[in-house]
Structures are given as structure tokens and as C-alpha cells.
N, C-alpha and C positions, 0 to 999 in steps of 0.2 A: 656515698657513705652510708652504710646500713647501721641503724641504731633502733633498738626497741624503745617505745616511749610508754612511760607510765601516765596516769591521769595527771599526776603532780607535775610531770615533765611538760605536758601539753598545756596545763594551766599556766606554768611559768613562761612558756614560749608565747602563749596568748597575751600574758601581761606585758612581756617585753615588746611585742609589736604594738600593743595599745599605747604603752608609754612612749615609744619612739615615734609612732605615727598617727596616734589618736583614731585608730581603726579598731572598732569592736568586731572581732571575728565571731562568727556564729557556729561554725562547724569545725571538726577536726581537720577536714579536707582543706578549709581555708587557712587553717594554722599551719598545716604541712606545706602548703604552697610557699609560705615565708621561709620555713626551714629549708626547702630545696633552693631558695635563691641565695642563701648564705654562702660565702666562700668556704672551700674545703678546710682551710686552716682553723676557721672558727668553729665549724662543725667537729673537727678533731679534738679541739680544746674541750667543747661540751662533752664530747664522748668520754674524754679522759678525766675531767674534773667534775662533770655533772652540770646540770642545767641552772643550778643555784650559784655557780661560781661567779663572784663579782667582777673580776677582771674580764673573764670571757663575756659576760652580759654586757659589761661597758663597751667592749669590742663590737659585739653584735649590734647594740644601740647605735653606736656611731655609724656602722656600716649601714644599718636600715635607714637612718636619717640622711645619709649622703647619697644612697643609690635608690631609694624607694619614695622619698618625700616629694 
């Protein structure tokens, strides 16, 4: 799924990964690695609602904890 990311989007994604996994990502490439792992339905919701959407962030948080911890 193609999505253009602003700096704010990348910062929010970084914070999501940090909060879910306590991993401090240092580069945009590291952040994007986690984006690519997310299932398409979560990415689709982020694309539709934005990176700050609470229900979508909650879904992504649970998915990360379940699949990447």
C-alpha cells in the first residue's frame, strides 16, 4: 500500500512502535520496517483516517505487541 508520509506521520509511527515495543528507532528506514509489517487493513485505516486516529493506533499497538514482541 502506497502512502506518503509527513514528518509528523513518521514521528507518530515511531511513538507507536516505542510505546508498543519499547524500541527507540533511530532512522526513517527503521520506522518504515514496522510500517511494512502491519497488515493491510490497519494500513488502509491509517491511510483513510490518518496516523493520529485513536482506534487505528490501538489496533496497530495490539498487533505490534502480539506479533513483534
